[in-house]
TORNUVEX-651070 format. One record per residue (C-alpha): x, y, z. Coordinates in nm, 3 decimals, padded with zeros to 5 digits. Example, Ala and Ser with C-alpha at 12.3 -4.5 7.8 and 13.67 -1.06 7.14 Angstrom:
2
[[01.230, -00.450, 00.780]]
[[01.367, -00.106, 00.714]]
//
This chain:
361
[[11.979, 06.560, 05.080]]
[[12.346, 06.602, 05.034]]
[[12.565, 06.675, 04.690]]
[[12.836, 06.508, 04.901]]
[[12.827, 06.183, 05.106]]
[[12.757, 06.221, 05.456]]
[[12.950, 05.926, 05.575]]
[[13.267, 06.109, 05.453]]
[[13.231, 06.418, 05.647]]
[[13.481, 06.578, 05.876]]
[[13.634, 06.955, 05.937]]
[[13.994, 06.958, 05.888]]
[[14.136, 07.041, 06.170]]
[[13.921, 06.952, 06.427]]
[[13.840, 06.643, 06.619]]
[[13.499, 06.526, 06.610]]
[[13.301, 06.410, 06.893]]
[[12.956, 06.478, 07.079]]
[[12.662, 06.475, 06.832]]
[[12.904, 06.638, 06.528]]
[[12.822, 06.507, 06.175]]
[[12.562, 06.561, 05.950]]
[[12.192, 06.443, 05.983]]
[[12.072, 06.135, 05.809]]
[[11.985, 06.158, 05.408]]
[[11.627, 06.124, 05.308]]
[[11.294, 06.090, 05.512]]
[[11.424, 06.029, 05.923]]
[[11.233, 06.153, 06.260]]
[[11.600, 06.255, 06.374]]
[[11.622, 06.395, 06.744]]
[[11.337, 06.395, 06.948]]
[[11.300, 06.472, 07.301]]
[[11.073, 06.344, 07.559]]
[[11.026, 06.626, 07.866]]
[[10.932, 06.638, 08.206]]
[[10.898, 06.876, 08.467]]
[[10.814, 06.995, 08.829]]
[[10.823, 07.181, 09.106]]
[[10.910, 06.918, 09.354]]
[[10.847, 07.103, 09.685]]
[[10.860, 07.479, 09.749]]
[[11.243, 07.397, 09.767]]
[[11.320, 07.244, 09.444]]
[[11.215, 07.269, 09.051]]
[[11.311, 06.892, 08.851]]
[[11.298, 06.869, 08.507]]
[[11.456, 06.583, 08.257]]
[[11.515, 06.563, 07.950]]
[[11.536, 06.189, 07.742]]
[[11.679, 06.232, 07.364]]
[[11.618, 05.938, 07.127]]
[[11.787, 05.917, 06.789]]
[[11.833, 05.698, 06.481]]
[[12.192, 05.633, 06.413]]
[[12.274, 05.399, 06.148]]
[[11.970, 05.219, 06.185]]
[[12.004, 05.150, 06.532]]
[[11.740, 05.354, 06.793]]
[[11.934, 05.539, 07.040]]
[[11.857, 05.681, 07.377]]
[[12.018, 05.934, 07.585]]
[[11.958, 06.115, 07.914]]
[[12.048, 06.464, 07.793]]
[[11.950, 06.647, 08.131]]
[[11.839, 06.474, 08.464]]
[[11.862, 06.824, 08.743]]
[[11.743, 06.973, 09.017]]
[[11.697, 07.360, 09.057]]
[[11.646, 07.596, 09.390]]
[[11.346, 07.840, 09.374]]
[[11.347, 08.086, 09.605]]
[[11.743, 08.118, 09.765]]
[[11.768, 08.484, 09.874]]
[[12.002, 08.763, 09.745]]
[[11.987, 08.656, 09.336]]
[[12.090, 08.266, 09.352]]
[[12.009, 07.965, 09.229]]
[[12.176, 07.604, 09.242]]
[[12.177, 07.281, 08.964]]
[[12.279, 07.027, 09.032]]
[[12.293, 06.672, 08.813]]
[[12.311, 06.697, 08.427]]
[[12.261, 06.966, 08.232]]
[[12.319, 07.172, 07.915]]
[[12.621, 07.460, 08.002]]
[[12.560, 07.865, 08.072]]
[[12.886, 07.830, 07.841]]
[[12.800, 08.091, 07.536]]
[[12.434, 08.220, 07.429]]
[[12.302, 07.881, 07.216]]
[[12.427, 07.639, 07.425]]
[[12.166, 07.651, 07.690]]
[[11.895, 07.591, 07.419]]
[[11.767, 07.266, 07.345]]
[[11.775, 07.214, 06.941]]
[[11.421, 07.265, 06.914]]
[[11.443, 07.611, 07.004]]
[[11.740, 07.691, 06.727]]
[[11.692, 07.883, 06.485]]
[[11.860, 07.684, 06.207]]
[[11.776, 07.296, 06.168]]
[[12.165, 07.216, 06.269]]
[[12.471, 07.362, 06.457]]
[[12.705, 07.661, 06.385]]
[[13.012, 07.520, 06.300]]
[[13.205, 07.639, 06.550]]
[[12.969, 07.428, 06.839]]
[[13.015, 07.143, 06.601]]
[[13.371, 07.131, 06.603]]
[[13.470, 07.271, 06.967]]
[[13.136, 07.120, 07.178]]
[[12.995, 06.797, 06.943]]
[[12.710, 07.098, 06.868]]
[[12.611, 07.143, 07.262]]
[[12.807, 07.068, 07.611]]
[[12.571, 06.889, 07.860]]
[[12.798, 06.714, 08.195]]
[[12.689, 06.648, 08.536]]
[[12.777, 06.904, 08.809]]
[[12.679, 07.156, 08.984]]
[[12.635, 07.527, 08.880]]
[[12.601, 07.804, 09.075]]
[[12.391, 08.128, 08.935]]
[[12.408, 08.475, 09.115]]
[[12.151, 08.796, 08.911]]
[[12.308, 09.075, 09.076]]
[[12.005, 09.338, 09.212]]
[[12.148, 09.579, 08.983]]
[[11.952, 09.809, 08.689]]
[[12.179, 09.645, 08.413]]
[[12.090, 09.310, 08.376]]
[[12.468, 09.116, 08.490]]
[[12.470, 08.707, 08.571]]
[[12.770, 08.576, 08.670]]
[[12.751, 08.120, 08.649]]
[[13.039, 07.868, 08.799]]
[[12.988, 07.489, 08.709]]
[[13.232, 07.231, 08.831]]
[[13.168, 06.981, 08.611]]
[[13.254, 06.591, 08.611]]
[[13.482, 06.641, 08.224]]
[[13.324, 06.286, 08.104]]
[[13.218, 06.433, 07.857]]
[[13.275, 06.622, 07.495]]
[[13.466, 06.819, 07.494]]
[[13.625, 06.662, 07.797]]
[[13.512, 06.330, 07.767]]
[[13.760, 06.203, 07.968]]
[[13.782, 06.214, 08.390]]
[[13.982, 05.888, 08.551]]
[[14.070, 06.057, 08.881]]
[[13.685, 06.134, 08.977]]
[[13.626, 06.516, 09.130]]
[[13.580, 06.803, 08.926]]
[[13.728, 06.725, 08.555]]
[[13.620, 07.051, 08.389]]
[[13.524, 07.403, 08.511]]
[[13.292, 07.658, 08.305]]
[[13.235, 08.071, 08.433]]
[[13.058, 08.338, 08.259]]
[[12.902, 08.696, 08.303]]
[[12.649, 08.790, 08.105]]
[[12.560, 09.197, 08.085]]
[[12.263, 09.283, 07.924]]
[[11.942, 09.551, 07.940]]
[[11.698, 09.733, 07.708]]
[[11.791, 10.080, 07.521]]
[[11.375, 10.160, 07.532]]
[[11.077, 09.960, 07.474]]
[[11.169, 09.824, 07.166]]
[[11.514, 09.756, 07.171]]
[[11.738, 09.492, 07.388]]
[[12.117, 09.360, 07.417]]
[[12.314, 09.133, 07.565]]
[[12.683, 09.079, 07.623]]
[[12.818, 08.744, 07.751]]
[[13.209, 08.599, 07.866]]
[[13.241, 08.287, 07.843]]
[[13.576, 08.011, 07.929]]
[[13.521, 07.659, 08.034]]
[[13.873, 07.410, 08.083]]
[[14.000, 07.040, 08.141]]
[[14.310, 06.999, 08.266]]
[[14.334, 06.626, 08.278]]
[[14.177, 06.467, 07.975]]
[[14.211, 06.148, 07.959]]
[[14.102, 05.936, 07.582]]
[[13.901, 06.181, 07.407]]
[[13.794, 06.006, 07.095]]
[[13.733, 06.152, 06.763]]
[[13.616, 06.004, 06.519]]
[[13.711, 05.701, 06.391]]
[[13.912, 05.649, 05.985]]
[[13.964, 05.318, 05.808]]
[[14.327, 05.267, 05.775]]
[[14.466, 04.915, 05.520]]
[[14.122, 04.768, 05.663]]
[[14.208, 04.842, 06.084]]
[[13.963, 05.127, 06.202]]
[[14.217, 05.354, 06.354]]
[[14.064, 05.584, 06.579]]
[[14.224, 05.893, 06.756]]
[[14.239, 05.988, 07.145]]
[[14.369, 06.283, 07.264]]
[[14.527, 06.323, 07.594]]
[[14.564, 06.660, 07.818]]
[[14.472, 07.003, 07.841]]
[[14.190, 07.242, 07.677]]
[[14.102, 07.552, 07.688]]
[[13.773, 07.730, 07.514]]
[[13.722, 08.139, 07.564]]
[[13.402, 08.274, 07.426]]
[[13.234, 08.613, 07.387]]
[[12.889, 08.649, 07.238]]
[[12.640, 08.943, 07.135]]
[[12.283, 08.928, 07.088]]
[[12.049, 09.240, 06.959]]
[[11.661, 09.236, 06.946]]
[[11.425, 09.481, 06.773]]
[[11.039, 09.430, 06.801]]
[[10.792, 09.735, 06.760]]
[[10.716, 09.881, 07.105]]
[[10.810, 09.532, 07.238]]
[[10.526, 09.355, 07.095]]
[[10.692, 09.091, 06.861]]
[[10.383, 08.916, 06.791]]
[[10.368, 09.114, 06.424]]
[[10.762, 09.158, 06.346]]
[[11.093, 09.119, 06.542]]
[[11.462, 09.101, 06.493]]
[[11.715, 08.911, 06.615]]
[[12.134, 08.951, 06.545]]
[[12.391, 08.715, 06.726]]
[[12.724, 08.634, 06.714]]
[[12.966, 08.430, 06.882]]
[[13.356, 08.367, 06.844]]
[[13.536, 08.115, 07.042]]
[[13.889, 08.029, 07.059]]
[[14.005, 07.741, 07.186]]
[[14.400, 07.563, 07.314]]
[[14.507, 07.223, 07.362]]
[[14.811, 07.047, 07.430]]
[[14.897, 06.687, 07.491]]
[[14.924, 06.411, 07.318]]
[[14.713, 06.248, 07.010]]
[[14.722, 05.878, 06.978]]
[[14.617, 05.646, 06.718]]
[[14.435, 05.347, 06.876]]
[[14.453, 04.998, 06.697]]
[[14.726, 05.127, 06.470]]
[[15.113, 04.951, 06.531]]
[[15.198, 04.814, 06.691]]
[[15.364, 05.052, 06.855]]
[[15.079, 05.240, 06.885]]
[[15.130, 05.548, 06.672]]
[[15.144, 05.896, 06.896]]
[[15.260, 06.240, 06.821]]
[[15.265, 06.541, 07.055]]
[[14.976, 06.824, 06.969]]
[[14.941, 07.163, 06.955]]
[[14.590, 07.290, 06.877]]
[[14.529, 07.652, 06.836]]
[[14.202, 07.682, 06.687]]
[[13.954, 07.924, 06.642]]
[[13.568, 08.046, 06.477]]
[[13.256, 08.195, 06.485]]
[[12.918, 08.251, 06.313]]
[[12.668, 08.532, 06.301]]
[[12.340, 08.484, 06.245]]
[[12.024, 08.775, 06.177]]
[[11.683, 08.630, 06.193]]
[[11.373, 08.812, 06.042]]
[[11.023, 08.796, 06.152]]
[[10.840, 09.007, 05.839]]
[[10.510, 08.900, 05.899]]
[[10.308, 08.699, 06.181]]
[[10.419, 08.347, 06.152]]
[[10.694, 08.388, 05.941]]
[[11.054, 08.402, 05.929]]
[[11.357, 08.395, 05.759]]
[[11.747, 08.380, 05.795]]
[[12.026, 08.366, 05.705]]
[[12.394, 08.252, 05.886]]
[[12.755, 08.291, 05.821]]
[[13.041, 08.022, 05.969]]
[[13.388, 08.015, 05.972]]
[[13.665, 07.809, 06.146]]
[[14.074, 07.796, 06.175]]
[[14.276, 07.514, 06.312]]
[[14.690, 07.571, 06.312]]
[[14.775, 07.265, 06.483]]
[[15.117, 07.167, 06.525]]
[[15.320, 06.862, 06.660]]
[[15.590, 06.557, 06.692]]
[[15.461, 06.396, 06.391]]
[[15.250, 06.528, 06.107]]
[[15.168, 06.166, 05.946]]
[[14.967, 06.128, 06.320]]
[[14.802, 06.488, 06.282]]
[[14.686, 06.410, 05.941]]
[[14.508, 06.073, 05.954]]
[[14.370, 06.225, 06.294]]
[[14.234, 06.475, 06.032]]
[[14.371, 06.757, 06.283]]
[[14.577, 06.942, 05.986]]
[[14.409, 07.168, 05.807]]
[[14.455, 07.268, 05.393]]
[[14.154, 07.514, 05.434]]
[[13.941, 07.728, 05.650]]
[[13.634, 07.559, 05.674]]
[[13.359, 07.813, 05.603]]
[[12.933, 07.818, 05.527]]
[[12.659, 08.033, 05.472]]
[[12.273, 07.913, 05.565]]
[[11.953, 08.072, 05.437]]
[[11.632, 07.935, 05.599]]
[[11.253, 08.009, 05.536]]
[[11.024, 07.897, 05.821]]
[[10.628, 07.887, 05.890]]
[[10.564, 07.876, 06.236]]
[[10.187, 07.878, 06.282]]
[[10.201, 07.906, 06.658]]
[[10.439, 07.811, 06.990]]
[[10.409, 07.487, 06.960]]
[[10.503, 07.354, 06.536]]
[[10.724, 07.461, 06.275]]
[[10.824, 07.395, 05.908]]
[[11.133, 07.498, 05.783]]
[[11.369, 07.504, 05.488]]
[[11.648, 07.587, 05.483]]
[[11.979, 07.589, 05.229]]
[[12.338, 07.522, 05.359]]
[[12.676, 07.600, 05.087]]
[[12.864, 07.428, 05.271]]
[[13.207, 07.444, 05.225]]
[[13.351, 07.225, 05.515]]
[[13.542, 07.015, 05.284]]
[[13.743, 07.108, 04.982]]
[[13.467, 07.054, 04.711]]
[[13.109, 07.225, 04.783]]
[[12.845, 07.033, 04.962]]
[[12.507, 07.147, 04.862]]
[[12.276, 07.075, 05.139]]
[[11.875, 07.168, 05.164]]
[[11.681, 07.054, 05.461]]
[[11.309, 07.043, 05.577]]
[[11.219, 06.964, 05.900]]
[[10.937, 06.980, 06.084]]
[[10.944, 07.037, 06.463]]
[[10.649, 06.989, 06.686]]
[[10.630, 07.028, 07.121]]
[[10.356, 06.792, 07.266]]
[[10.243, 06.949, 07.593]]
[[10.421, 07.295, 07.711]]
[[10.753, 07.369, 07.815]]
[[10.976, 07.582, 07.992]]
[[11.024, 07.915, 07.842]]
[[11.307, 07.957, 07.705]]
[[11.602, 08.228, 07.764]]
[[11.649, 08.588, 07.580]]
//
């Protein structure tokens, strides 16, 4: 339930794409995933996840992941190829059913369209050290948001990350991550269309984009046993720089254009506490900042790339988890993304039918 019109949802200063936007109001089945996975032989493991969702009364089926991963390569190396969730940041590698809140952080919605998945190859190296050290390189097609277009083929985007971590003692653990994603030749990255005199004009971006991220995770469980009580703290900060051109498709003739220099940043922090077996509560704070400029401010304004305030949001949730396969969640968002405050209430169930792979740290 929302106090403002969900169809008019925008994030001022940001071009929305991917899965960004509010869920359907009222009763809705939401997002469902069908996952199949298995060892192929002693060299390879395979996994495919099909996402099924309803948008505006129509059922949409999308191949969310379909990848092959090596088994048993020597010297700490693993290679993954196909379509997969990028190792960028902390939350991105987690499927929606493993999120701690019903929706993605604002910075993930604004920068990544909720999550980043693309076609390509990933090379991962786990160093043989006492300190956890993980290095990841991804060479991607660049056809998925936030790249959203690669006419030349080949490598259209790339991602590099390093994760460090370890145990403080038997009850405390930490992880620190750094990530960098870039696409140098984006062509036709589309944003949400808007009505202009009866014509739907769609902003399109051509240019280059770079995103840097840093994340910190801290976990506590008495003597390493999380069954009774546990606590998790997460903070992520993302910074994006873009340079190129914005075109309003279906405007004109001639089509309206503007040079575009985007300087954007955002962060979220959240704390999750399991205060007794099967019960968890959590709080989250989000904030975004955009300082965009270009040659035609009217075009940027129509593309929702000019921000008159810094979007922010506060969230609180309570959930009952009878087992690792089921969850019932109640969540409230005090959303100040737009100029008016949107009071959002979610009642969500998440059910996993059958066993699935373990979630990452």
